[in-house]
C-alpha positions as CSV (number, residue, x, y, z in Angstrom):
1,M,9.0,13.2,9.3
2,N,10.9,11.5,12.0
3,L,9.5,8.0,12.5
4,Q,10.4,7.5,16.1
5,D,7.2,6.9,18.2
6,K,5.0,7.8,15.2
7,I,1.8,5.7,14.6
8,V,1.8,4.0,11.1
9,V,-1.4,2.6,9.7
10,I,-0.7,-0.1,7.2
11,T,-3.6,-1.7,5.1
12,G,-2.7,-5.3,4.1
13,G,-0.3,-5.2,7.0
14,A,-0.6,-8.9,8.0
15,S,1.2,-10.2,4.8
16,G,3.4,-9.4,1.9
17,L,4.9,-5.9,1.4
18,G,2.6,-4.5,4.0
19,R,3.8,-6.9,6.7
20,A,7.5,-6.3,5.7
21,A,7.2,-2.6,6.0
22,A,5.3,-3.0,9.4
23,E,8.1,-5.2,10.8
24,Y,10.9,-2.8,9.7
25,L,9.2,0.3,10.8
26,A,8.6,-1.1,14.3
27,T,11.9,-2.9,14.9
28,K,14.2,-0.5,13.0
29,K,12.7,3.0,13.1
30,G,10.9,3.0,16.5
31,A,7.4,3.4,15.0
32,K,4.2,2.0,16.2
33,V,2.1,0.2,13.7
34,A,-1.6,-0.5,13.2
35,L,-2.2,-3.5,10.9
36,L,-5.4,-3.4,9.0
37,D,-6.2,-6.7,7.1
38,L,-8.8,-9.5,6.8
39,N,-6.5,-12.2,7.8
40,A,-7.1,-12.4,11.7
41,K,-4.5,-15.2,12.0
42,A,-1.7,-13.5,10.4
43,G,-2.6,-10.3,12.1
44,A,-2.3,-11.7,15.5
45,E,0.9,-13.5,14.6
46,T,2.5,-10.3,13.5
47,V,1.3,-8.4,16.7
48,A,2.7,-11.2,18.9
49,A,6.0,-11.0,17.0
50,L,6.2,-7.2,17.4
51,G,4.7,-6.9,20.8
52,E,1.5,-5.3,21.9
53,D,3.1,-2.2,22.9
54,K,4.4,-1.6,19.3
55,A,1.4,-3.0,17.3
56,I,-2.3,-3.4,17.1
57,F,-4.4,-5.5,14.5
58,C,-7.8,-4.5,13.3
59,Q,-9.6,-6.9,11.1
60,T,-10.8,-4.6,8.3
61,D,-12.6,-4.4,5.2
62,V,-11.0,-1.4,3.3
63,T,-14.2,-1.1,1.1
64,S,-16.5,-0.5,4.0
65,E,-16.6,2.9,5.8
66,E,-18.1,1.4,8.9
67,S,-15.3,-1.1,9.1
68,I,-12.7,1.7,8.7
69,D,-14.3,3.9,11.3
70,T,-14.3,0.9,13.7
71,S,-10.6,0.3,13.1
72,I,-9.8,4.1,13.3
73,S,-11.5,4.3,16.7
74,A,-9.5,1.3,18.0
75,I,-6.2,2.9,16.9
76,M,-6.9,6.3,18.4
77,A,-8.0,4.7,21.6
78,K,-4.7,2.6,21.8
79,F,-2.2,5.1,20.4
80,G,-4.0,8.5,20.4
81,A,-2.8,9.6,17.0
82,I,-2.1,8.5,13.2
83,H,0.8,10.2,11.6
84,V,1.6,7.9,8.5
85,D,-0.9,5.8,6.3
86,I,0.5,3.3,4.0
87,N,-2.1,1.6,1.7
88,A,-1.0,-1.7,0.6
89,A,-4.1,-3.8,0.5
90,G,-5.2,-4.9,-2.9
91,I,-6.4,-7.7,-5.0
92,P,-4.9,-8.9,-8.5
93,L,-7.9,-10.5,-9.7
94,P,-7.7,-11.1,-13.6
95,C,-10.4,-9.6,-15.7
96,K,-10.3,-9.9,-19.6
97,I,-12.5,-7.5,-21.4
98,L,-13.8,-10.5,-23.7
99,D,-13.8,-14.2,-22.4
100,K,-12.7,-17.1,-24.5
101,E,-16.1,-17.2,-26.1
102,G,-15.9,-13.4,-27.1
103,K,-18.4,-12.4,-24.5
104,A,-18.0,-9.2,-22.4
105,T,-16.8,-9.8,-19.1
106,S,-19.2,-8.7,-16.1
107,L,-19.0,-5.1,-14.9
108,E,-19.4,-6.7,-11.5
109,K,-16.0,-8.5,-11.8
110,Y,-14.3,-5.2,-12.9
111,A,-16.0,-3.3,-10.3
112,T,-14.8,-5.8,-7.4
113,V,-11.1,-4.8,-8.4
114,I,-11.8,-1.0,-8.5
115,K,-13.7,-1.2,-5.2
116,V,-10.8,-2.8,-3.3
117,N,-7.8,-1.2,-5.1
118,L,-9.0,2.3,-5.7
119,N,-12.1,3.0,-3.6
120,G,-10.4,1.2,-0.6
121,V,-7.3,3.4,-0.9
122,F,-9.4,6.7,-0.9
123,N,-11.5,5.4,1.8
124,V,-8.5,4.6,4.3
125,M,-6.6,7.7,3.1
126,A,-9.6,10.2,3.8
127,K,-10.2,8.6,7.3
128,C,-6.5,8.8,8.2
129,A,-6.1,12.2,7.0
130,E,-9.0,13.3,9.2
131,Q,-7.0,12.3,12.2
132,M,-3.6,13.5,10.9
133,A,-5.1,17.1,10.5
134,K,-5.6,17.2,14.2
135,N,-1.8,16.5,15.0
136,Q,0.4,19.3,16.0
137,P,2.7,20.2,13.1
138,D,6.4,19.1,13.6
139,E,9.4,21.4,13.2
140,K,9.0,21.2,9.3
141,G,5.3,21.9,9.6
142,E,4.2,18.3,8.7
143,R,1.3,16.4,10.3
144,G,1.1,13.5,8.3
145,V,2.3,11.4,5.4
146,V,0.1,9.1,3.1
147,I,1.8,6.4,0.8
148,N,-0.4,4.6,-1.6
149,I,0.9,1.4,-3.1
150,S,0.4,1.3,-7.0
151,S,2.0,-1.2,-9.4
152,G,4.1,-1.3,-12.5
153,A,1.0,-2.5,-14.1
154,A,-0.3,1.1,-13.9
155,Y,2.1,2.0,-16.8
156,E,2.6,-1.4,-18.8
157,G,-0.4,-3.8,-17.7
158,Q,-0.6,-7.2,-19.2
159,I,-3.3,-8.9,-21.0
160,G,-6.2,-9.6,-18.6
161,Q,-5.1,-6.6,-16.2
162,S,-7.5,-4.0,-17.5
163,A,-9.3,-3.7,-14.1
164,Y,-6.1,-4.1,-12.0
165,S,-4.1,-1.5,-14.2
166,G,-7.0,0.9,-14.3
167,S,-7.3,0.6,-10.4
168,K,-3.5,1.2,-10.0
169,G,-3.3,4.0,-12.5
170,G,-6.2,5.7,-10.6
171,V,-4.1,5.4,-7.4
172,N,-1.3,7.3,-9.2
173,S,-3.6,9.8,-10.5
174,M,-4.8,10.7,-7.0
175,N,-1.4,11.8,-5.9
176,M,-1.4,15.5,-7.2
177,P,-5.0,16.5,-6.3
178,A,-4.7,14.8,-2.9
179,A,-1.4,16.6,-2.3
180,R,-2.8,19.8,-3.3
181,E,-6.0,19.4,-1.2
182,L,-4.0,18.2,2.0
183,A,-1.1,20.7,1.8
184,K,-2.8,23.2,4.0
185,Y,-3.0,20.6,6.7
186,G,0.7,19.6,6.5
187,I,0.0,16.2,4.8
188,R,2.0,14.9,1.9
189,V,0.7,12.2,-0.5
190,N,2.8,9.9,-2.7
191,S,2.7,6.5,-4.2
192,I,5.1,3.6,-4.9
193,A,4.7,1.4,-8.1
194,P,6.6,-1.8,-7.1
195,G,7.6,-4.2,-9.9
196,L,8.5,-7.9,-9.0
197,F,9.0,-8.5,-5.5
198,G,9.6,-11.8,-3.6
199,T,6.5,-11.8,-1.7
200,P,5.2,-15.1,-0.3
201,M,2.6,-15.2,-3.1
202,V,5.2,-14.8,-6.0
203,K,7.7,-17.2,-4.3
204,S,4.9,-19.8,-4.4
205,L,4.8,-19.8,-8.2
206,D,6.4,-22.6,-10.1
207,E,10.2,-22.0,-10.5
208,K,9.9,-21.8,-14.3
209,V,7.5,-19.1,-14.0
210,Q,9.5,-17.1,-11.5
211,K,12.6,-17.3,-13.9
212,I,10.4,-16.1,-16.8
213,L,9.3,-13.0,-14.6
214,I,12.7,-12.3,-13.5
215,S,13.9,-12.3,-17.1
216,M,11.9,-9.1,-17.6
217,C,13.9,-7.4,-15.0
218,E,16.7,-5.2,-16.6
219,A,19.1,-4.5,-13.7
220,P,19.4,-6.0,-11.1
221,K,18.3,-9.4,-12.7
222,R,16.4,-10.6,-9.8
223,M,13.2,-10.0,-7.7
224,G,13.1,-6.9,-5.4
225,E,13.8,-7.6,-1.7
226,M,11.2,-6.9,1.0
227,V,13.6,-4.6,2.7
228,E,14.0,-2.5,-0.5
229,F,10.4,-1.7,-0.5
230,S,10.5,-1.0,3.3
231,H,13.4,1.5,2.7
232,T,11.4,3.2,0.1
233,C,8.5,3.7,2.4
234,I,10.9,5.2,4.8
235,Y,12.5,7.5,2.3
236,L,9.0,8.9,1.4
237,V,8.1,9.6,5.1
238,E,11.5,11.1,6.0
239,N,12.0,13.2,2.8
240,S,9.8,16.1,3.3
241,Y,10.3,17.5,-0.3
242,V,8.8,14.5,-2.1
243,N,5.2,15.2,-2.6
244,G,2.4,14.4,-5.2
245,R,4.7,11.9,-7.0
246,C,4.9,8.1,-7.8
247,L,8.2,6.3,-7.3
248,R,8.7,3.4,-9.4
249,L,10.5,0.6,-7.7
250,D,11.0,-2.0,-10.5
251,A,14.7,-2.6,-11.7
252,A,13.7,-0.9,-15.0
253,T,11.3,-3.8,-15.6
254,V,8.7,-3.7,-18.4
255,M,6.4,-6.6,-18.4
256,Q,5.5,-8.4,-21.6
257,A,2.0,-8.4,-22.8
258,R,1.5,-12.0,-21.3
């Protein structure tokens, strides 16, 4: 799919990898972006930087159908269509099975992670797919593209990541059934499993901690750059033959148990 003048919905679009993708898509590929996030200040700043003709911010709770419906309505009113959905919103809340006293963790804590990282992805994907299905197909028969952001933790989760890894593994497992179901509408579904990236959150960690994390990267021996994530999103949009798959973007990194 050609990204010129296409409408891209990005959850978590006001910060981190989501914001990096939004900025690249709008400034380098001629796309228009809809930023769905809880951080109103960061969202407004991003729209101001990109220009109101290129971007819209919708304060959104991805776990709420009502909130998503409101955001979708605002996007359709401004841009008239949705062509790409990048679901980057997520929370890394640690959740051990047993606490320091050997007591089982609360189901509520586990469910909070699943609700945001898995239910939220399905929620936004479904609402965006509903609008994509109404698009006129392009010359390749495509109406839309969904990119769900997973994590290397879906494969090699660390201690305390049972909830996070479970949620991200679920994101990857949705690829094939979603791709099969939405194929008749001309909508492709893939996921990206990033490794260690130099997001503001990671860069805020103690330098010693950063060095330990980087030591687990095989090659190149560094954090991923934000533009490399953006390039991968673009690849998945523009290459029409990639469907139902997860692309690991992690420099062959395998995180240690702790």
